[in-house]
C-alpha positions, 0 to 999 in steps of 0.5 A: 499499500502506498501513502496515498491509500493510507491517506484516503483510508484515514479520510474515509474513517473520519467521514464515517465517524462524522456521519455516525455522529450526525446520525446519532445526534440528529436522528430525531430531526431526520425522521423523514429520511427513509419515508420520502415519496417513492419509498416502497413500504408493504406492511401486513400482519406477518410480513414487512417489506421496505424498499427505500428507492427515493432515499437511496437515489437522494443519498447516491446523488449527495455522495456522488456530488461530495466525491466529485467536489473532493476530486476537484479540489484535491487535484 
């Protein structure tokens, strides 16, 4: 492994910790996350199915934006 790989692993670790802190302290304010229009939820007596399509698309777009910004300013 090179030093660049180690640097990226440290940055990713710090980002994961920051996201964990945000989720821990703001979980009451993020109750809408996972309940957006377009998220599929089927609840029956002995069966629950949940597929958060819209939430996944939103998080994917935000993650792609962050990666793009990171690459743009790190070069």
